[in-house]
Kinemage of the C-alpha trace (Angstrom):
@kinemage 1
@onewidth
@group {chain A} dominant
@subgroup {mainchain}
@vectorlist {calphas} color= white
{ca met a 1} P -37.133 152.117 163.256
{ca asn a 2} L -37.144 155.443 165.037
{ca pro a 3} L -36.021 158.256 162.687
{ca ala a 4} L -34.963 160.280 165.729
{ca asn a 5} L -32.084 157.838 166.170
{ca leu a 6} L -30.682 158.283 162.676
{ca pro a 7} L -27.445 160.310 162.762
{ca phe a 8} L -28.432 163.162 160.452
{ca asp a 9} L -25.874 165.976 160.613
{ca ser a 10} L -26.678 169.447 159.320
{ca glu a 11} L -23.056 170.392 158.620
{ca thr a 12} L -22.496 167.278 156.520
{ca met a 13} L -25.744 167.927 154.663
{ca leu a 14} L -24.778 171.553 154.006
{ca ala a 15} L -21.452 170.482 152.548
{ca gly a 16} L -23.204 168.223 150.047
{ca leu a 17} L -25.940 170.716 149.316
{ca arg a 18} L -23.430 173.460 148.579
{ca thr a 19} L -22.205 171.598 145.499
{ca trp a 20} L -25.780 171.467 144.216
{ca val a 21} L -26.543 175.118 144.906
{ca glu a 22} L -23.326 176.374 143.320
{ca cys a 23} L -24.162 174.427 140.165
{ca glu a 24} L -26.565 177.024 138.758
{ca ser a 25} L -29.460 175.575 136.759
{ca pro a 26} L -31.931 178.119 135.342
{ca thr a 27} L -34.794 176.510 133.447
{ca trp a 28} L -34.024 178.050 130.060
{ca asp a 29} L -30.381 176.918 130.080
{ca ala a 30} L -30.709 173.230 129.220
{ca ser a 31} L -26.986 172.517 129.477
{ca ala a 32} L -26.836 174.088 132.941
{ca val a 33} L -29.822 172.049 134.144
{ca asn a 34} L -28.294 168.895 132.677
{ca gly a 35} L -25.093 169.687 134.546
{ca met a 36} L -27.051 169.770 137.794
{ca leu a 37} L -28.791 166.521 136.906
{ca asp a 38} L -25.352 164.980 136.260
{ca ile a 39} L -24.297 165.791 139.821
{ca ala a 40} L -27.505 164.386 141.320
{ca ala a 41} L -27.269 161.263 139.160
{ca arg a 42} L -23.701 160.667 140.296
{ca asp a 43} L -24.654 161.077 143.961
{ca met a 44} L -27.522 158.604 143.592
{ca ala a 45} L -25.392 156.127 141.642
{ca ile a 46} L -22.919 156.119 144.525
{ca met a 47} L -25.867 155.297 146.781
{ca gly a 48} L -26.548 152.207 144.667
{ca ala a 49} L -29.446 153.478 142.578
{ca thr a 50} L -30.066 152.411 139.014
{ca ile a 51} L -29.958 155.620 136.973
{ca glu a 52} L -31.931 156.280 133.803
{ca arg a 53} L -31.501 159.424 131.733
{ca ile a 54} L -34.420 160.597 129.620
{ca ala a 55} L -33.587 163.117 126.914
{ca gly a 56} L -35.122 166.568 127.113
{ca arg a 57} L -37.422 168.118 124.535
{ca gln a 58} L -38.801 171.546 123.595
{ca gly a 59} L -35.425 173.042 124.390
{ca phe a 60} L -35.403 171.961 128.037
{ca gly a 61} L -32.997 169.758 129.945
{ca gly a 62} L -33.551 166.070 130.497
{ca val a 63} L -34.901 163.928 133.311
{ca val a 64} L -33.153 161.653 135.789
{ca arg a 65} L -35.011 158.652 137.158
{ca ala a 66} L -33.349 156.721 139.971
{ca arg a 67} L -34.608 153.422 141.342
{ca phe a 68} L -33.100 152.227 144.584
{ca pro a 69} L -32.372 148.543 145.299
{ca his a 70} L -35.342 146.759 146.865
{ca pro a 71} L -36.733 143.200 147.071
{ca lys a 72} L -40.020 144.449 145.563
{ca gln a 73} L -38.372 146.415 142.768
{ca gly a 74} L -40.891 146.967 139.978
{ca glu a 75} L -43.937 146.898 142.241
{ca pro a 76} L -45.890 150.075 143.128
{ca gly a 77} L -44.016 152.048 145.752
{ca ile a 78} L -43.062 155.603 146.655
{ca leu a 79} L -42.219 158.308 144.110
{ca ile a 80} L -40.221 161.318 145.254
{ca ala a 81} L -40.754 164.042 142.648
{ca gly a 82} L -38.565 167.148 142.522
{ca his a 83} L -37.371 169.726 140.013
{ca met a 84} L -33.782 170.822 139.546
{ca asp a 85} L -34.433 173.996 137.566
{ca thr a 86} L -34.419 177.396 139.238
{ca val a 87} L -35.499 180.922 138.288
{ca his a 88} L -31.993 182.345 138.814
{ca pro a 89} L -29.896 183.093 135.690
{ca val a 90} L -26.334 181.832 135.513
{ca gly a 91} L -24.188 184.385 137.324
{ca thr a 92} L -26.634 184.893 140.190
{ca ile a 93} L -24.182 183.070 142.445
{ca asp a 94} L -21.995 186.192 142.265
{ca lys a 95} L -24.827 188.271 143.760
{ca leu a 96} L -26.407 185.630 145.972
{ca lys a 97} L -23.271 183.926 147.215
{ca trp a 98} L -23.422 180.801 149.326
{ca arg a 99} L -23.193 182.108 152.858
{ca arg a 100} L -24.113 180.987 156.345
{ca glu a 101} L -25.484 183.463 158.877
{ca gly a 102} L -26.472 181.694 162.069
{ca asn a 103} L -29.436 179.441 161.323
{ca lys a 104} L -29.803 180.813 157.799
{ca cys a 105} L -27.949 179.678 154.715
{ca tyr a 106} L -28.286 181.549 151.415
{ca gly a 107} L -27.900 180.596 147.770
{ca pro a 108} L -29.781 180.473 144.453
{ca gly a 109} L -32.297 177.633 144.452
{ca ile a 110} L -31.352 176.466 147.953
{ca tyr a 111} L -34.954 176.905 149.129
{ca asp a 112} L -36.804 176.172 145.896
{ca met a 113} L -36.043 173.366 145.813
{ca lys a 114} L -32.549 171.923 145.966
{ca gly a 115} L -32.618 171.784 149.765
{ca gly a 116} L -35.677 169.539 149.755
{ca asn a 117} L -34.287 167.353 146.996
{ca tyr a 118} L -31.012 166.905 148.849
{ca leu a 119} L -32.574 166.019 152.202
{ca ser a 120} L -34.631 163.365 150.409
{ca leu a 121} L -31.423 161.684 149.268
{ca glu a 122} L -29.976 161.988 152.746
{ca ala a 123} L -33.052 160.260 154.189
{ca ile a 124} L -32.552 157.312 151.837
{ca arg a 125} L -28.829 157.295 152.611
{ca gln a 126} L -29.449 157.204 156.365
{ca leu a 127} L -31.912 154.326 156.103
{ca ala a 128} L -29.474 152.348 153.965
{ca arg a 129} L -26.644 152.932 156.429
{ca ala a 130} L -28.913 151.631 159.179
{ca ser a 131} L -29.465 148.496 157.047
{ca phe a 132} L -33.192 149.212 157.072
{ca thr a 133} L -35.270 147.910 154.189
{ca thr a 134} L -38.275 150.106 153.532
{ca pro a 135} L -41.651 148.355 153.080
{ca leu a 136} L -41.963 149.816 149.573
{ca pro a 137} L -39.473 150.457 146.762
{ca ile a 138} L -38.404 154.076 146.190
{ca thr a 139} L -38.073 155.969 142.925
{ca ile a 140} L -36.759 159.511 142.556
{ca leu a 141} L -37.661 161.631 139.532
{ca phe a 142} L -35.758 164.876 139.018
{ca thr a 143} L -37.123 167.145 136.276
{ca pro a 144} L -35.943 170.308 134.433
{ca asp a 145} L -38.913 172.604 133.830
{ca glu a 146} L -41.243 173.052 136.811
{ca glu a 147} L -40.560 176.764 137.115
{ca val a 148} L -42.210 177.385 133.736
{ca gly a 149} L -45.194 175.093 134.313
{ca thr a 150} L -43.683 171.669 133.460
{ca pro a 151} L -44.501 171.832 129.728
{ca ser a 152} L -42.064 169.102 128.662
{ca thr a 153} L -42.253 166.551 131.479
{ca arg a 154} L -45.837 166.441 132.742
{ca asp a 155} L -46.423 163.195 130.851
{ca ile a 156} L -43.365 161.575 132.433
{ca ile a 157} L -44.376 162.668 135.931
{ca glu a 158} L -47.939 161.409 135.524
{ca ala a 159} L -46.813 158.095 134.032
{ca glu a 160} L -44.344 157.503 136.859
{ca ala a 161} L -46.860 158.528 139.510
{ca ala a 162} L -49.378 156.040 138.093
{ca arg a 163} L -46.880 153.241 138.745
{ca asn a 164} L -46.653 154.103 142.440
{ca lys a 165} L -48.819 154.124 145.559
{ca tyr a 166} L -47.645 157.448 146.991
{ca val a 167} L -46.030 160.665 145.779
{ca leu a 168} L -43.847 162.776 148.075
{ca val a 169} L -42.896 166.262 146.868
{ca pro a 170} L -40.061 168.010 148.769
{ca glu a 171} L -41.010 171.512 147.669
{ca pro a 172} L -40.366 174.138 150.386
{ca gly a 173} L -42.188 173.615 153.668
{ca arg a 174} L -44.630 176.155 155.000
{ca ala a 175} L -43.500 178.886 157.392
{ca asp a 176} L -45.498 177.315 160.237
{ca asn a 177} L -43.612 174.017 159.754
{ca gly a 178} L -46.609 172.803 157.786
{ca val a 179} L -46.977 170.696 154.681
{ca thr a 180} L -49.136 171.105 151.601
{ca thr a 181} L -52.161 168.876 150.991
{ca gly a 182} L -53.613 170.715 147.994
{ca arg a 183} L -52.739 173.416 145.486
{ca tyr a 184} L -54.641 176.024 143.543
{ca ala a 185} L -55.271 175.782 139.824
{ca ile a 186} L -52.993 177.840 137.595
{ca ala a 187} L -53.199 178.872 133.947
{ca arg a 188} L -50.609 180.679 131.844
{ca phe a 189} L -51.357 182.793 128.792
{ca asn a 190} L -49.362 184.179 125.876
{ca leu a 191} L -50.210 187.743 124.825
{ca glu a 192} L -49.477 189.352 121.455
{ca ala a 193} L -50.333 192.814 120.141
{ca thr a 194} L -49.814 193.639 116.452
{ca gly a 195} L -49.985 197.241 115.266
{ca arg a 196} L -48.765 199.303 112.316
{ca pro a 197} L -45.292 200.820 112.067
{ca ser a 198} L -44.378 204.378 111.246
{ca his a 199} L -41.578 206.848 111.913
{ca ala a 200} L -42.073 208.042 115.488
{ca gly a 201} L -40.870 211.528 114.612
{ca ala a 202} L -41.934 212.318 111.081
{ca thr a 203} L -45.182 210.309 110.790
{ca leu a 204} L -46.191 209.416 114.332
{ca ser a 205} L -49.941 209.618 113.704
{ca ala a 206} L -49.730 207.144 110.842
{ca gly a 207} L -48.617 204.357 113.167
{ca arg a 208} L -50.568 202.182 115.555
{ca ser a 209} L -48.514 201.237 118.611
{ca ala a 210} L -48.556 197.629 119.780
{ca ile a 211} L -46.908 198.770 123.006
{ca arg a 212} L -49.737 201.184 123.764
{ca glu a 213} L -52.318 198.440 123.256
{ca met a 214} L -50.322 195.991 125.380
{ca ala a 215} L -50.141 198.584 128.180
{ca arg a 216} L -53.903 199.145 127.996
{ca gln a 217} L -54.582 195.421 128.137
{ca ile a 218} L -52.205 194.914 131.079
{ca leu a 219} L -54.260 197.343 133.141
{ca ala a 220} L -57.450 195.591 132.062
{ca ile a 221} L -56.020 192.182 133.011
{ca asp a 222} L -54.893 193.366 136.443
{ca ala a 223} L -58.351 194.854 137.034
{ca met a 224} L -59.946 191.438 136.499
{ca thr a 225} L -58.487 190.120 139.777
{ca thr a 226} L -60.992 189.035 142.434
{ca glu a 227} L -60.733 187.015 145.633
{ca asp a 228} L -61.710 183.918 143.665
{ca cys a 229} L -59.338 184.318 140.738
{ca thr a 230} L -56.203 186.434 140.342
{ca phe a 231} L -54.586 187.763 137.167
{ca ser a 232} L -51.129 189.207 136.604
{ca val a 233} L -48.783 189.989 133.723
{ca gly a 234} L -45.205 189.031 134.502
{ca val a 235} L -43.362 189.226 131.181
{ca val a 236} L -43.502 191.975 128.520
{ca his a 237} L -41.401 192.568 125.396
{ca gly a 238} L -42.020 195.235 122.752
{ca gly a 239} L -40.432 197.412 120.138
{ca gln a 240} L -36.966 197.473 118.657
{ca trp a 241} L -36.187 201.115 117.800
{ca val a 242} L -37.259 204.113 119.846
{ca asn a 243} L -37.783 206.122 116.657
{ca cys a 244} L -40.255 203.550 115.276
{ca val a 245} L -43.862 203.023 116.352
{ca ala a 246} L -43.808 199.458 117.650
{ca thr a 247} L -45.374 196.854 115.388
{ca thr a 248} L -45.396 194.029 117.912
{ca ala a 249} L -45.449 193.520 121.661
{ca thr a 250} L -45.648 190.219 123.483
{ca gly a 251} L -46.236 189.197 127.060
{ca glu a 252} L -47.103 186.379 129.436
{ca ala a 253} L -49.866 186.361 132.021
{ca leu a 254} L -50.774 184.097 134.922
{ca ser a 255} L -54.110 183.319 136.525
{ca met a 256} L -54.657 181.413 139.768
{ca ala a 257} L -57.796 180.144 141.504
{ca lys a 258} L -58.624 177.939 144.474
{ca arg a 259} L -61.346 176.114 142.544
{ca gln a 260} L -61.227 174.712 139.047
{ca ala a 261} L -64.560 176.282 138.098
{ca asp a 262} L -63.226 179.741 139.007
{ca leu a 263} L -60.129 179.175 136.894
{ca asp a 264} L -62.224 177.960 133.972
{ca arg a 265} L -64.226 181.195 134.109
{ca gly a 266} L -60.976 183.142 134.327
{ca val a 267} L -59.673 181.382 131.228
{ca glu a 268} L -62.830 182.363 129.346
{ca arg a 269} L -62.401 186.013 130.377
{ca met a 270} L -58.768 186.051 129.271
{ca leu a 271} L -59.460 184.478 125.892
{ca ala a 272} L -62.322 186.940 125.352
{ca leu a 273} L -59.796 189.799 125.363
{ca ser a 274} L -58.688 188.799 121.873
{ca gly a 275} L -59.818 191.236 119.209
{ca thr a 276} L -58.924 194.422 117.337
{ca thr a 277} L -59.070 197.946 118.783
{ca asn a 278} L -57.894 201.111 117.024
{ca asp a 279} L -56.383 199.010 114.213
{ca val a 280} L -54.265 197.011 116.688
{ca ala a 281} L -54.902 193.279 116.986
{ca phe a 282} L -54.605 191.697 120.421
{ca lys a 283} L -54.362 187.922 120.695
{ca val a 284} L -54.514 185.753 123.817
{ca thr a 285} L -53.591 182.078 123.619
{ca arg a 286} L -53.642 179.583 126.437
{ca gly a 287} L -50.357 178.200 127.735
{ca val a 288} L -49.547 175.586 130.342
{ca thr a 289} L -52.262 174.842 132.895
{ca arg a 290} L -52.005 173.134 136.265
{ca pro a 291} L -55.243 171.508 137.484
{ca val a 292} L -56.559 172.236 140.946
{ca trp a 293} L -55.512 169.624 143.491
{ca glu a 294} L -58.067 169.175 146.236
{ca pro a 295} L -57.141 166.780 149.057
{ca asp a 296} L -59.004 163.475 149.033
{ca ala a 297} L -59.164 160.642 151.570
{ca gly a 298} L -55.917 159.097 150.303
{ca thr a 299} L -53.934 162.304 150.630
{ca met a 300} L -55.372 163.027 154.072
{ca ala a 301} L -54.491 159.503 155.267
{ca leu a 302} L -50.951 160.108 154.028
{ca tyr a 303} L -50.899 163.436 155.852
{ca glu a 304} L -52.073 161.799 159.093
{ca lys a 305} L -49.215 159.315 158.801
{ca ala a 306} L -46.766 162.228 158.438
{ca arg a 307} L -48.386 164.112 161.313
{ca gly a 308} L -47.927 161.101 163.578
{ca ile a 309} L -44.260 160.821 162.632
{ca ala a 310} L -43.719 164.533 163.266
{ca lys a 311} L -45.407 164.239 166.647
{ca ser a 312} L -43.091 161.376 167.604
{ca leu a 313} L -40.223 163.731 166.710
{ca gly a 314} L -41.647 166.431 168.974
{ca ala a 315} L -43.096 168.701 166.280
{ca glu a 316} L -46.513 169.805 165.130
{ca leu a 317} L -47.251 169.428 161.437
{ca pro a 318} L -50.153 171.616 160.267
{ca his a 319} L -51.410 171.364 156.705
{ca ala a 320} L -53.128 173.572 154.139
{ca ser a 321} L -53.726 174.064 150.451
{ca ser a 322} L -51.230 176.440 148.874
{ca gly a 323} L -51.104 178.983 146.124
{ca gly a 324} L -48.329 178.584 143.614
{ca gly a 325} L -48.182 175.428 141.586
{ca ser a 326} L -45.997 172.354 141.804
{ca asp a 327} L -45.883 168.990 140.136
{ca gly a 328} L -48.028 167.815 143.043
{ca asn a 329} L -50.919 169.495 141.181
{ca phe a 330} L -50.705 166.761 138.566
{ca thr a 331} L -50.308 163.735 140.828
{ca gly a 332} L -52.834 164.958 143.390
{ca ala a 333} L -55.392 165.669 140.667
{ca met a 334} L -54.858 162.098 139.431
{ca gly a 335} L -56.126 160.852 142.787
{ca ile a 336} L -52.764 159.430 143.872
{ca pro a 337} L -52.072 160.126 147.569
{ca thr a 338} L -49.676 163.062 147.424
{ca leu a 339} L -47.944 165.034 150.162
{ca asp a 340} L -46.232 168.257 149.144
{ca gly a 341} L -44.184 170.871 150.983
{ca leu a 342} L -41.962 168.231 152.601
{ca gly a 343} L -38.819 170.250 151.952
{ca val a 344} L -36.880 172.789 153.954
{ca arg a 345} L -38.219 175.809 155.774
{ca gly a 346} L -36.869 179.167 154.714
{ca gly a 347} L -37.971 182.151 152.714
{ca asn a 348} L -37.547 184.757 149.989
{ca gly a 349} L -37.796 182.204 147.203
{ca his a 350} L -37.181 183.538 143.684
{ca thr a 351} L -35.271 186.545 145.067
{ca leu a 352} L -31.661 187.511 145.736
{ca glu a 353} L -32.227 186.841 149.452
{ca glu a 354} L -33.324 183.195 149.135
{ca tyr a 355} L -32.407 181.185 152.224
{ca ile a 356} L -33.145 178.072 154.252
{ca glu a 357} L -33.312 177.500 157.984
{ca val a 358} L -30.389 175.158 158.521
{ca glu a 359} L -32.019 173.208 161.339
{ca ser a 360} L -34.843 172.213 159.005
{ca leu a 361} L -32.477 170.037 156.947
{ca val a 362} L -32.247 167.520 159.768
{ca glu a 363} L -35.835 167.969 160.956
{ca arg a 364} L -37.337 167.439 157.515
{ca gly a 365} L -34.778 164.737 156.711
{ca arg a 366} L -36.027 162.753 159.687
{ca leu a 367} L -39.644 163.300 158.674
{ca met a 368} L -38.882 162.051 155.160
{ca ala a 369} L -37.013 159.037 156.541
{ca gly a 370} L -39.952 158.245 158.826
{ca leu a 371} L -42.351 158.290 155.887
{ca leu a 372} L -40.121 156.116 153.731
{ca ala a 373} L -39.697 153.673 156.620
{ca thr a 374} L -43.402 153.259 157.413
{ca leu a 375} L -45.478 153.709 154.258
{ca glu a 376} L -46.762 150.383 153.000
């Protein structure tokens, strides 16, 4: 089966993808994410998949697991793992409207990662229409919480991956048309400063500002960044009344490293910041962590298979390890052959200018179909 002969059509794919993109699904809005999962589940049910819904927990949306008909159903096969949550709050569609400008198409979550999820379905759809039976059974797992570190579904992803031979992750492709064969380690931290209140006008000196201490610690955290391990504070909340010295301030920090040992040292440095200064307590607790994923022989063999398919389609397919986490961190670290970055090309993810390159829908759809058709 030559994937170049499958009749992928970018306009048809865009029409289907638009419904997904215009169904906004920010991580923290469980009902919105579940609404998006409803649409995906319906599309896959129409394709003949057996749909299972797994209830959410910790305030997040649920999970959809779809198994497609296959003579070897139940045996180890291929897992396609994608997330349906986005970083864009409901209402972003009014600012980042669906629009097509030449080879670019814009919309919230279109690049990260609804475009990749949708082309994966289209690849399965095209193979089925061609009456082609893949060597291995296919399972799709769509999850609700990747954008906040996958705190509620890591166990489901790892359990499903362990039942399969390969994991394909249609996160956004690299700008050079490349794919991802490894990812850096990432740790999240919760920050809390606790001071002493007072009236900011009448008795200012009697108070101890949690905001001041949080600001001091933010500068200290940023200054810890090196080439081996980066640190950043991305969320800060503090105070309630401007005429009160703030009693509490909270924040969230992120650390990233190419090697696990560097991240482990970074974690130690962050936790060591806990203590009391000028009567203000500062507490650092560890949040969600993604392990480093370093490519092994299995992942590189999977990559070589993909590179050969891309070459037959007239394209080069470079590879690299990437910063920024994905659920491929978990499956790759488990030693299961994992190929990430199989989704669309585009740019400006997590911004109000997020877009995809339209032509990549078909190009990456064919690559995905080629992998599904040949992996055994």
